[in-house]
C-alpha positions in Angstrom: 108.3 211.6 190.6 106.1 208.7 191.6 108.3 206.3 189.7 111.4 207.7 191.4 109.7 207.4 194.8 108.9 203.8 194.1 112.6 203.1 193.3 113.8 204.9 196.4 111.3 203.1 198.6 112.3 199.7 197.3 113.7 197.5 200.1 117.1 196.0 199.6 117.2 194.5 203.1 114.9 194.1 206.0 113.7 197.6 206.8 116.4 199.2 204.6 115.4 200.9 201.3 117.4 202.4 198.5 116.5 205.8 199.7 118.1 205.1 203.1 121.3 204.2 201.4 121.5 206.9 198.8 122.1 209.7 201.2 124.2 212.8 200.6 127.0 211.4 202.7 127.0 208.2 200.7 127.1 210.0 197.3 129.9 212.3 198.5 131.9 209.3 199.8 131.3 207.4 196.6 132.3 210.3 194.4 135.5 210.8 196.4 136.3 207.1 196.1 135.9 207.2 192.4 138.1 210.2 192.0 140.7 208.7 194.3 140.7 205.4 192.5 141.1 207.2 189.2 144.0 209.2 190.6 145.7 206.1 192.0 145.3 204.3 188.7 146.7 207.2 186.6 149.6 207.6 189.0 150.3 203.9 189.0 150.2 203.7 185.2 152.6 206.7 184.9 155.0 205.3 187.5 155.0 201.9 185.9 156.0 203.4 182.5 158.7 205.6 184.1 160.2 202.7 186.0 160.3 200.6 182.8 162.0 203.4 180.9 164.5 204.0 183.7 165.5 200.3 183.9 166.0 200.2 180.2 168.2 203.3 180.2 170.3 201.9 183.1 170.8 198.6 181.2 172.0 200.6 178.1 174.5 202.6 180.1 175.9 199.9 182.4 178.6 197.6 181.2 177.7 194.9 183.6 173.9 195.1 182.9 172.8 193.1 179.9 170.2 194.7 177.5 168.3 191.4 177.5 168.1 191.3 181.3 167.2 195.0 181.3 164.3 194.6 178.9 162.9 191.6 180.8 163.2 193.3 184.2 161.7 196.5 182.9 158.6 194.6 181.6 158.4 192.6 184.8 158.6 195.7 187.0 155.9 197.4 184.9 153.4 194.6 185.2 154.2 194.2 189.0 153.5 197.9 189.6 150.2 197.7 187.6 149.1 194.7 189.6 149.8 196.6 192.9 147.9 199.6 191.5 144.8 197.4 190.8 145.0 196.0 194.3 145.1 199.6 195.8 142.2 200.6 193.6 140.1 197.7 194.7 141.0 198.3 198.3 139.9 201.9 197.9 136.4 200.7 197.0 136.2 198.6 200.2 137.6 195.3 199.0 139.7 193.6 201.7 143.2 192.8 200.6 143.3 189.6 202.6 140.0 188.5 201.1 141.3 189.3 197.6 144.5 187.3 198.2 142.5 184.4 199.5 140.2 184.5 196.5 143.2 184.6 194.1 144.7 181.7 196.0 141.5 179.6 195.7 141.3 180.4 192.0 145.0 179.8 191.4 144.7 176.1 190.6 141.9 176.7 188.1 143.7 179.6 186.5 146.9 177.6 186.4 145.3 174.7 184.6 143.5 177.1 182.1 146.7 179.1 181.4 149.3 176.4 181.3 150.6 177.8 178.0 150.8 181.3 179.3 152.6 180.3 182.6 154.9 178.1 180.5 155.8 181.1 178.4 156.6 183.1 181.5 158.8 180.3 182.9 160.5 180.1 179.5 161.1 183.8 179.5 162.7 183.6 182.9 164.9 180.8 181.8 166.0 182.7 178.7 167.0 185.7 180.9 168.8 183.7 183.6 170.8 181.4 181.3 170.9 183.9 178.4 171.5 181.6 175.4 170.5 184.6 173.3 170.8 188.3 173.9 169.4 191.5 172.3 171.5 192.1 169.1 172.4 188.5 168.5 171.9 187.0 165.1 170.2 183.6 165.7 168.0 180.9 164.2 165.2 179.6 166.5 162.1 177.6 165.7 162.8 177.7 162.0 163.3 181.5 161.9 166.5 183.4 161.4 167.1 187.0 162.4 168.5 189.6 164.8 167.1 189.5 168.4 165.3 192.8 169.0 163.8 192.1 172.4 162.8 189.4 174.9 159.6 190.1 176.9 157.9 187.9 179.5 155.9 186.0 176.8 157.7 186.4 173.5 160.9 186.9 171.7 161.1 189.5 168.8 163.3 188.9 165.8 164.0 191.0 162.7 164.8 188.9 159.6 167.5 189.8 157.2 164.9 191.5 155.0 163.7 193.5 158.0 160.4 191.6 158.7 159.3 191.3 162.3 158.9 187.8 163.7 157.3 187.1 167.1 158.2 183.7 168.6 156.6 182.5 171.8 159.2 181.9 174.5 158.1 178.3 174.9 159.1 177.6 171.3 162.4 179.4 171.8 163.4 177.5 175.0 162.1 174.1 173.9 163.9 174.1 170.5 167.4 174.1 169.3 169.0 177.6 169.3 171.7 178.4 166.7 173.5 181.6 167.8 175.8 183.1 165.1 176.9 186.0 167.3 178.4 184.2 170.3 182.0 183.8 168.9 184.0 186.5 167.3 185.1 184.5 164.3 183.5 182.2 161.7 184.8 179.8 159.1 183.8 180.5 155.5 183.9 177.6 153.1 183.8 177.3 149.3 184.4 174.8 146.6 186.0 176.0 143.3 186.3 173.7 140.3 188.9 174.0 137.5 189.3 171.9 134.4 191.5 168.8 134.3 194.0 170.5 132.0 194.7 173.3 134.6 198.0 173.7 136.4 196.8 172.9 139.9 199.7 174.6 141.7 199.0 177.8 139.7 195.3 177.7 140.4 195.9 177.1 144.1 198.3 180.1 144.2 195.7 182.3 142.5 193.1 181.4 145.1 195.5 182.0 147.9 196.6 185.4 146.6 193.0 186.5 146.3 192.2 185.4 149.8 195.3 186.9 151.5 194.9 190.2 149.7 191.6 190.8 151.5 192.1 192.4 154.9 189.1 190.5 156.3 190.9 187.2 155.9 192.5 186.0 159.2 196.0 184.6 159.0 195.6 182.5 162.1 194.4 179.8 161.7 195.9 179.7 158.2 193.6 179.4 155.2 193.0 175.8 154.0 193.3 175.2 150.2 193.4 171.6 149.0 192.1 169.5 146.2 189.4 167.3 147.7 187.5 165.9 144.8 188.0 164.7 141.3 184.6 165.2 139.7 183.1 164.2 136.4 183.9 167.6 134.8 186.3 169.3 137.2 189.1 169.1 139.8 187.6 170.7 142.9 189.5 172.8 145.5 188.1 173.0 149.0 188.8 176.4 150.5 188.3 177.3 154.2 189.1 180.7 155.7 188.4 182.2 159.1 186.9 185.7 159.2 185.3 188.1 161.7 181.8 186.9 162.4 180.3 190.3 161.5 181.9 190.2 158.0 180.9 186.6 157.3 178.0 187.0 154.8 179.5 189.8 152.8 183.0 188.2 152.7 181.6 184.8 151.5 179.8 186.5 148.6 182.8 188.7 147.7 185.2 185.8 147.5 183.1 183.9 145.0 183.2 186.9 142.6 186.8 187.8 143.2 188.1 184.2 142.6 186.0 183.9 139.4 187.4 187.2 138.1 191.0 186.1 139.0 190.5 182.8 137.1 189.2 184.7 134.1 192.2 187.1 134.1 194.6 184.1 134.2 192.7 182.0 131.5 191.7 179.3 134.0 188.5 177.6 132.9 185.8 176.7 135.3 184.1 173.7 133.6 180.4 173.1 133.5 178.3 170.2 132.2 177.7 170.2 128.5 175.4 168.3 126.3 176.2 167.2 122.7 173.2 166.6 120.5 173.7 164.5 117.3 171.2 164.8 114.5 171.2 161.6 112.5 169.2 161.8 109.2 167.2 158.8 108.0 169.3 158.7 104.8 172.5 158.2 106.7 
């Protein structure tokens, strides 16, 4: 008790001791402030999550509200509500909002210099959402990574590669580099080069390629397929083939045509030449 009395009698200001401050009214008020702050924080956290989910649902249902914009705005609203919640909690403990804003303003320059990369990421995220060079669901290549866009947040862009691996790319790297978007246009042009031997009837080989292409419903008739001899190589006569297809069918179609043309050549006894090497063994007695 003597030790406790010494603590309570300790002066924290001229003529004011700890015991004078730690009154019943003070403890009751402090406890109430703690519970109220906890209540405000929990409510703010729940409201922020609800608002985020609500915005995402609205973006998914609306024809005029892009998913990319919805995801970005949802995250922005969540962080904004959490920031306001923290301000209300501090105000509940006696912090003056005006003083807090002034303090943040005074520290803004230092924070801005220290967090140039973070602020640059936010600015890049805003630019991606405003100009929308990529959208959620697009198949793109950015910063050396290729995949489907799964989401665009304030700081990063999430991709899923063709083998379903998550790749997180900072928005600064997305905005500052060349973006290749394979999903913007509805059609793409597939291209192959098929070689036949020099003894092959070229008109017949060209007709076989054309029949294989036109028999596939994925091949577009307009623009018409391009099939022409474009190279006389060391071992083969090479046909250049270009066909327009729906963009979503591009990869499967390109692989299928290689196999189908090869099988058609085999059925019609058309040789696909390949380099050969002849080795002569000369004996010492020769």
